[in-house]
C-alpha positions in Angstrom: 76.6 44.3 74.9 74.7 46.8 77.1 75.2 49.5 74.4 73.0 47.3 72.0 69.4 48.3 72.1 66.7 45.6 71.9 63.2 46.8 70.9 60.5 46.7 68.2 61.5 47.9 64.8 60.4 51.3 63.4 59.0 51.4 59.9 61.9 53.6 58.7 64.3 50.9 59.7 63.0 48.4 57.1 65.9 48.9 54.7 68.4 48.5 57.6 66.8 45.2 58.5 66.8 43.9 54.9 70.6 44.7 54.7 71.1 42.8 57.9 69.0 39.8 56.8 70.9 39.5 53.5 74.2 39.5 55.4 73.1 36.9 57.9 70.5 34.7 56.3 72.1 34.8 52.8 71.5 36.9 49.7 68.7 34.7 48.4 67.0 33.9 51.7 63.2 34.7 52.0 64.0 36.5 55.3 65.7 39.2 53.3 62.8 39.6 50.9 60.8 42.8 51.1 57.7 40.9 49.8 58.0 38.4 52.6 58.3 41.2 55.2 55.2 43.0 53.7 53.2 39.7 53.8 54.1 38.7 57.3 53.6 42.0 59.0 51.8 44.6 56.8 49.3 42.4 55.0 48.6 40.1 57.9 45.1 41.0 59.3 46.1 39.7 62.8 49.4 41.7 63.0 50.2 45.0 64.6 52.3 45.9 61.5 56.0 45.9 61.1 56.5 46.9 64.7 55.8 43.3 65.7 59.4 42.5 64.5 62.0 42.6 67.3 65.5 43.9 66.5 68.8 44.5 68.3 70.5 47.7 67.1 74.1 48.8 67.7 74.6 52.3 66.5 73.5 52.6 62.9 73.4 48.8 62.3 70.8 46.1 63.1 72.8 43.2 64.5 69.9 40.8 65.5 66.2 40.1 65.1 63.4 37.8 66.2 60.4 37.4 63.9 56.9 36.4 64.8 53.8 35.3 62.9 50.7 36.6 64.7 47.4 34.6 64.6 44.2 34.5 66.6 43.9 31.4 68.8 41.0 29.8 70.6 42.2 28.4 73.9 40.9 27.1 77.2 41.4 30.6 78.6 39.6 32.4 75.8 40.6 34.0 72.5 44.1 35.6 72.1 46.3 37.1 69.5 49.2 34.7 69.7 52.7 35.3 68.5 54.5 32.4 66.9 58.2 33.3 67.1 60.6 32.2 64.5 63.9 33.1 62.7 66.0 34.2 65.7 69.2 35.6 64.3 72.2 37.4 65.8 75.2 38.6 63.8 78.1 36.3 64.7 80.4 38.9 66.3 77.6 39.9 68.7 76.7 36.5 69.9 77.1 35.5 73.5 73.9 36.5 75.2 72.2 38.9 72.8 69.9 36.2 71.5 68.7 35.5 75.1 68.0 39.2 75.5 65.9 39.2 72.4 64.0 36.2 73.6 63.3 37.6 77.0 62.2 41.0 75.8 59.9 39.6 73.1 58.3 37.0 75.4 57.7 39.6 78.1 55.5 41.5 75.7 53.2 38.5 75.0 50.4 36.8 77.0 50.8 33.6 75.0 53.5 32.7 72.5 54.4 29.7 70.4 58.0 28.7 70.1 58.1 25.9 67.5 60.7 24.3 65.2 63.5 25.4 67.5 67.1 24.1 67.5 68.2 22.1 70.6 70.1 25.2 71.8 67.1 27.5 71.5 64.8 24.9 73.0 67.0 24.6 76.0 66.8 28.4 76.5 63.0 28.3 76.3 62.9 25.4 78.8 65.0 27.5 81.3 62.6 30.4 80.8 59.7 28.2 81.9 58.1 27.5 78.5 56.1 24.3 78.6 56.8 21.4 76.1 53.7 20.8 73.9 54.8 17.2 72.9 54.6 18.0 69.2 55.2 15.0 66.9 57.1 15.5 63.7 56.4 12.8 61.1 57.5 12.2 57.5 56.9 9.9 54.6 58.5 9.3 51.3 55.7 10.0 48.9 57.6 9.8 45.6 61.1 8.5 45.0 60.7 9.6 41.4 60.5 13.2 42.4 64.0 12.9 43.9 65.5 11.1 40.8 63.7 13.4 38.3 62.7 16.6 40.1 59.6 18.2 38.5 56.9 20.7 39.2 53.6 19.7 37.7 50.0 20.1 38.5 48.6 17.3 36.4 45.3 17.4 34.6 41.8 17.3 36.0 40.2 13.9 35.6 36.7 15.1 36.1 34.4 18.1 36.6 35.1 20.0 39.8 32.9 22.4 41.8 33.5 26.0 41.2 36.7 27.2 42.9 37.5 23.7 44.2 40.3 22.9 41.6 41.3 19.8 39.6 40.2 16.4 40.6 43.2 14.4 42.0 42.2 11.0 40.7 39.3 8.4 40.7 37.0 8.3 43.7 38.1 6.3 46.8 35.2 4.7 48.7 32.9 7.3 47.1 35.1 10.2 48.2 36.1 12.5 45.5 39.2 14.7 45.9 40.3 18.1 44.5 43.3 20.4 44.8 43.7 24.1 43.9 46.2 26.9 44.5 43.4 29.5 44.1 40.2 28.5 45.9 37.0 30.6 45.4 35.3 32.2 48.3 32.6 29.5 48.4 35.3 26.8 48.8 36.9 28.7 51.6 33.6 29.3 53.4 32.9 25.6 53.3 36.3 24.9 54.8 35.7 27.4 57.6 32.3 25.9 58.4 33.9 22.6 58.9 36.8 24.1 60.9 34.3 25.9 63.3 33.0 22.4 64.3 36.5 21.3 65.5 38.7 22.0 68.4 40.7 23.9 66.0 43.6 26.1 67.0 43.2 29.2 64.9 40.0 31.4 64.8 40.0 31.9 61.0 37.8 34.2 59.0 37.8 34.3 55.2 40.2 37.2 54.9 42.7 35.7 57.4 42.6 32.2 55.8 43.1 33.6 52.4 46.0 35.8 53.6 47.8 32.9 55.4 47.6 30.4 52.6 46.6 32.1 49.3 48.0 35.6 49.3 50.1 36.3 46.2 53.0 37.6 48.4 52.9 34.6 50.8 54.0 31.0 50.7 52.8 28.7 47.8 50.1 26.3 49.0 47.4 23.9 47.7 43.9 23.5 49.2 43.0 19.8 49.2 39.3 18.9 49.6 37.5 15.6 49.9 33.8 15.4 49.2 31.2 12.8 49.8 28.0 13.2 47.8 29.1 16.7 46.8 29.4 17.7 50.5 32.8 18.7 52.0 34.0 15.9 54.3 37.6 17.1 54.9 40.3 19.5 53.8 44.1 20.0 54.0 46.6 22.7 53.1 49.8 21.6 51.6 52.9 23.8 51.0 55.8 22.7 48.8 59.4 23.7 49.8 63.0 22.6 49.6 64.8 21.0 52.5 68.5 20.2 51.9 67.9 20.3 48.2 65.1 17.7 48.5 61.7 18.7 47.3 59.2 18.4 50.2 55.7 19.3 51.0 54.6 20.4 54.5 51.1 19.6 55.7 49.8 22.8 57.4 46.2 22.0 58.0 44.3 18.7 58.2 40.6 18.4 59.2 38.1 15.6 58.5 34.7 14.8 59.9 35.4 11.2 60.8 38.2 8.6 60.5 37.2 7.3 57.1 37.1 10.9 55.7 40.5 11.4 57.2 41.9 8.4 55.4 40.4 9.6 52.1 41.9 13.0 52.8 45.3 11.7 53.5 45.3 9.7 50.3 44.4 12.9 48.5 47.0 14.9 50.3 49.8 12.4 49.4 48.6 12.6 45.8 48.8 16.4 45.9 52.3 16.2 47.3 53.5 14.0 44.4 51.7 16.3 41.9 53.4 19.4 43.3 56.8 17.7 42.8 57.5 16.7 46.4 59.5 13.6 47.3 58.9 13.9 51.1 55.8 14.7 53.0 56.4 16.4 56.4 54.0 17.1 59.2 54.4 18.6 62.7 51.3 18.3 65.0 50.1 18.0 68.6 46.8 16.6 67.4 46.4 12.9 68.3 43.7 12.3 65.7 46.0 13.5 62.9 48.9 11.4 64.3 46.7 8.3 64.4 45.6 8.8 60.8 49.2 9.3 59.6 50.4 6.2 61.4 47.7 4.1 59.7 49.3 5.2 56.4 52.9 4.4 57.6 54.2 7.9 58.3 57.2 7.8 60.6 58.3 9.9 63.5 61.4 12.0 62.9 64.4 11.3 65.0 65.7 14.2 67.2 62.8 16.5 66.3 62.9 20.3 66.8 61.4 21.7 70.0 57.9 23.0 70.3 57.0 25.0 73.5 54.4 27.5 74.7 55.0 30.6 76.8 52.2 32.2 78.8 52.3 35.1 81.2 52.0 34.5 84.9 48.7 36.4 85.1 46.9 33.6 83.1 45.8 30.3 84.5 47.2 27.3 82.8 46.3 27.4 79.2 45.4 24.2 77.5 46.7 24.7 73.9 44.3 23.6 71.1 45.6 21.0 68.7 48.3 22.5 66.6 49.5 22.0 63.0 52.3 23.6 61.0 50.2 26.4 59.8 50.4 27.9 63.3 53.9 28.9 62.5 56.3 29.3 59.6 56.5 25.5 58.9 56.6 25.1 55.1 57.5 28.4 53.7 58.2 28.5 49.9 58.3 31.9 48.1 
């Protein structure tokens, strides 16, 4: 075990990592995709490049890894580049402590880190290392039984005129709110979203380039931007990402922001319609935001039993950090390539 080196990857080792990933995650897994590797590390404007990836190396072979998605957060202690760790993997014959070495080494290099979506075993390790539980709630709703019985991928037709770059209208207005969805929003639509986001206690300090990279990059996960408007003014937005879970078509809610409770209810109706239109049967949300939880429960979303862990690590030099409200876009919740 001690002969195994744990460190950041070197760019020249990318091929060795991809060979390891295809062995351990599976030949068709996104973790073994060069396009995903480029998107997460090289194209990410918040990343330090491929060297953000942690590996364990034994001789000529990579035998373990720990990935991270780096974003800029606004917290009670200021603004930080925060690593959201994910996809911890150790080759089976080298298990028995190497995973913990990877975790310890990676966390020691970060002032603040998010550890979300973890298995019970990994969550127990994070707890022993002093990572605080964020009380994340994982909720779900069956949005379309038909999409299980007859799986489909359709975008539907616009039912009315839409603002430039906003996308197709999702249906008739609801209490004067009009809703739209698009996979390729224009700059004006993104700028309006970011203006609304800046008014919130939001968790990521987005700019246009970062928001477009995270959600609408051609090499990244597939997503839809859902907008609700009142009198042609943006009143709320959401980001929805379709993916497969145990062969069931799902959609993950990655962002959800509205100016008031009524706008939130209109936005959730539009979001569920977008989930159905994208072919999803289940809608899934992971969040620490009580306002989002309240809105979801009004619409009969249910808490998941035995949810994954969600913890935050911070270095001892910092005072206690109050994490901002989180949604799945803060980590890899909802990937679909």
